[in-house]
C-alpha positions in Angstrom: 3.1 -9.9 -17.4 2.4 -8.7 -14.0 -0.8 -7.5 -12.8 -2.3 -6.0 -9.4 -5.5 -6.0 -7.9 -6.1 -4.0 -4.8 -9.3 -4.4 -2.4 -10.4 -3.6 0.8 -11.1 0.0 0.8 -14.4 1.6 2.3 -16.1 3.9 4.7 -14.9 3.8 8.4 -15.2 5.9 11.5 -12.3 7.8 13.0 -10.4 5.5 15.3 -11.5 2.7 13.1 -9.5 0.1 11.2 -9.1 -1.4 7.6 -7.3 -3.8 5.9 -6.2 -3.4 2.4 -5.0 -6.2 0.2 -2.8 -6.4 -2.9 -2.7 -9.6 -4.9 -0.2 -9.9 -7.7 -0.5 -12.4 -10.7 1.3 -13.2 -13.5 4.7 -13.4 -11.7 6.1 -14.1 -8.5 7.1 -10.9 -6.4 10.4 -12.1 -5.2 12.2 -9.6 -7.7 10.3 -6.9 -6.6 9.2 -4.2 -3.8 5.7 -3.4 -3.4 4.5 0.0 -2.3 1.4 1.3 -1.1 0.3 5.0 -1.9 -2.5 7.2 -1.6 -3.9 10.2 -3.2 -6.2 12.7 -1.7 -8.4 15.1 -3.7 -6.1 18.1 -4.9 -3.1 16.6 -3.3 0.2 14.9 -4.7 0.5 10.9 -4.5 2.5 10.0 -1.4 4.3 6.9 -0.4 2.4 5.2 2.7 4.6 2.3 2.8 6.8 -0.2 1.1 8.2 -3.6 1.7 11.0 -5.6 0.1 9.2 -8.7 -1.1 12.2 -11.2 -0.7 13.4 -9.9 2.5 10.6 -8.2 4.2 12.0 -4.8 5.4 9.8 -2.0 5.5 9.3 1.6 5.2 6.6 3.9 6.5 5.7 7.5 6.0 6.1 9.4 9.4 2.5 10.1 9.3 1.6 6.5 9.8 4.2 5.0 11.8 2.5 3.2 14.6 -0.8 3.0 13.0 -0.4 1.1 9.6 1.5 -2.4 9.3 2.6 -3.6 5.8 3.1 -7.4 5.5 3.6 -10.2 2.8 2.2 -13.6 2.2 4.4 -15.1 -0.1 2.1 -18.3 -0.4 -0.8 -16.3 -1.7 1.6 -13.5 -3.6 -0.1 -10.8 -1.4 0.9 -7.7 0.3 -1.4 -6.5 3.1 -1.7 -3.1 4.8 -3.1 -2.9 8.0 -4.5 0.3 8.9 -5.5 1.3 12.7 -6.5 4.1 14.6 -7.5 5.9 11.3 -7.8 9.6 11.0 -9.9 11.8 8.3 -6.4 12.8 6.9 -5.9 9.1 6.0 -8.9 9.6 3.3 -7.7 9.1 -0.2 -7.5 6.4 -2.8 -4.8 3.8 -2.2 -2.7 2.2 -4.7 -0.5 -0.7 -4.7 2.3 -0.8 -6.8 5.3 -2.8 -8.0 8.9 -1.5 -8.4 12.3 -2.8 -8.6 13.9 -4.6 -5.5 15.5 -1.4 -4.0 12.6 0.9 -4.6 11.5 -0.2 -1.1 13.6 2.3 0.5 12.8 5.3 -1.1 9.2 4.7 -1.3 8.6 7.1 -3.8 6.2 6.5 -6.5 8.2 7.4 -9.7 10.4 4.4 -9.2 7.1 1.8 -9.3 6.2 0.7 -12.6 3.1 -1.7 -12.1 0.1 -0.1 -10.7 -3.2 -1.2 -9.5 -6.5 0.5 -10.2 -7.0 1.9 -6.6 -9.2 1.5 -3.9 -11.2 4.5 -2.0 -10.5 4.9 1.8 -12.9 7.1 3.3 -12.5 8.1 7.2 -15.5 9.9 8.4 -18.1 10.3 11.2 
């Protein structure tokens, strides 16, 4: 059974960087897309970035393009999200999720079935 655990959240000042990691256990991820989603207080969950685990194609929300980078490490069954130039509006709970292979392009939460518990990211001075 596929299980997902996120790590790497924390408090960072505006302009700073964080690296989130998503480790999967129970199954290899070649048949999946992996996505990072976030939810701020009072707001709906939104897609941040998604990746096709087998071929490595990626998609980013417009708000994070050029600042965030998603990558996979097949040897470790891990997907990372490198977040740079962080802004206060990036604050929220970040979730990693697995969905079907084609889910990476819409990168919409309803297409993802297996979710981690989330990790808090707070960008504040």
